[in-house]
C-alpha positions, 0 to 999 in steps of 0.5 A, a space after each residue: 591721345 590723352 596724357 598722364 602726369 604719372 611718372 614712369 616707375 623706372 624714372 621714379 625709382 632712379 630719381 627717388 631710390 626708395 621702394 615706397 616711391 616706386 609703389 606710388 609710381 606704380 599706383 599712379 601708372 595703374 590709375 592712368 591706365 584705367 582712366 586713359 587706356 593708352 599706356 602700357 609697359 613694353 618690358 617689366 620685371 615681376 619685381 624689383 629689388 632695392 637692398 633688403 627690400 623686395 617690392 612687388 607691383 600691386 595687382 590691378 583690380 578688374 571687374 569681378 563677374 563670376 563666383 570664382 572671384 568671390 573669395 578674392 577680397 574684391 567687391 563681389 559678394 553672393 547673398 546666402 539666400 540667393 546661393 540657397 535659392 532653388 527657384 525654377 530648378 528641377 529635381 528628381 527624387 527617387 523613393 520620394 513619396 515617403 520617409 527620408 525621400 519625402 522629407 528631402 523633397 519637401 525641403 527642396 520644394 520649400 526653397 522653390 524647386 519643381 519636383 519629380 517624385 518616382 517610386 514603385 508605388 505610383 499612388 504614393 507619389 501622387 498623394 505626396 505630389 498633391 501635398 507638395 504642390 501646396 507649397 507653390 511648386 510643380 510636382 510630377 508623380 511617376 512610377 519607377 523601378 530603379 532596377 530597370 533601365 527602361 523604367 529609369 529612362 522613362 523618368 528622365 525623358 518625362 522630366 525633360 519633356 515636362 520641364 526641359 531640364 534636370 538640375 538635381 537628382 537625389 538617388 534615395 530609393 533603397 531597400 534592406 534585407 535582414 538575415 545572417 550572412 550564412 543564411 542569406 540567399 543570392 536572391 536576397 543579396 541581389 535585391 539589395 545590391 541592385 536597388 541600392 547600388 546598381 539603381 544609383 548607377 543606372 539613374 546617375 547614368 541616365 540623368 547624367 547624360 542630360 546634365 552633361 549636355 547642360 554643363 551643369 548638375 547636382 547628384 546627391 546619393 543617399 548612403 548610410 552610416 552603415 556604409 562607413 564601418 561594420 555593424 554589431 552581429 545583432 544587425 544582420 544586414 550585410 547586403 545593406 551595409 555593403 551596398 551603402 559602402 559601394 554608394 560612398 565610393 561610387 560617389 567619390 569616383 563619379 565626382 572625379 569623372 564628371 567634375 569636368 562637366 560642372 556636375 557636383 556629385 555628393 552623398 548624404 550618410 544618415 544615421 538612425 531615422 525612424 522610417 518605415 524601413 527602420 522603425 522595427 529595428 529602432 523599437 527593438 534596440 532603442 536604448 542601446 542605439 540612443 546610448 551611441 548617439 552623442 545628441 541623445 536622439 534619433 533623426 527627426 522630420 527636419 534633420 535632412 532638409 538642410 543637408 539636401 538643400 545645401 548639396 542641391 544649391 549653388 552654395 555647394 558649387 565647390 563641394 564634390 566627392 564628399 559624404 555629409 554625415 547626418 547622424 547626431 554624432 554616432 560616427 564621431 
């Protein structure tokens, strides 16, 4: 058995009687344990007091081998490019053929993710898929109605069949209906709620079963600043606002439910972005809308990419239940 020249801490303390010497003795003993692996204390108080001094035993540095230790000050560091890298990941983007969904899908593909684009109009998905494949990733285009559970399950099954996994889900499919509250029909209300809120629930449920089995997953729900507070009377879309407010609290609650499965659930709340759905409203109210945006402009074709990549990547592993607002300061 190996030997060690370090003096036992209790002997050092009694012989020298000063906390500095005690610290040195513990340090020497720690080095001995690391080198020889033969010595251990049978009993040891968490700290020893000498007059006004209280000297704690220094922690022994072990091997840091998990991201959990990254903030400990130890040697482990994860390069930020690796944290944001999505190479080989598989992402489903609902409503991913045009508008905000198309922008986020492009961002994920630029970071290496393989994509599944689904929307009611499959031909649009096919066109977007052809364009995005030029980035060097695989893209699967599917038709899907987010109001129909069987259609959603078909997308989940096709994704697993093609790629063997689902790492990321972006619930982006949405719609709106403009009408005064007193004139809105139940059919109009239900169409918006079923697409924006129920569709988010159904897709999360179907894909979540795969993620739970994997013990890993990222769900990003697209909400809106309209879900954060009320809107002026000139914006008659109460169903849209209600559905997006529902998406925000759904995100928080699902994050609490599925954190135990290592699934991060977050939301993005965009402000005014010119899209097929919002273009006419923006044109009619351009000056008043810009007056309420501190950055003085509308969202552009790159402005959602960073938020989506962050929430889809390992960089957000300790973020869940959060709504990331991307609105140029409108809600500040």
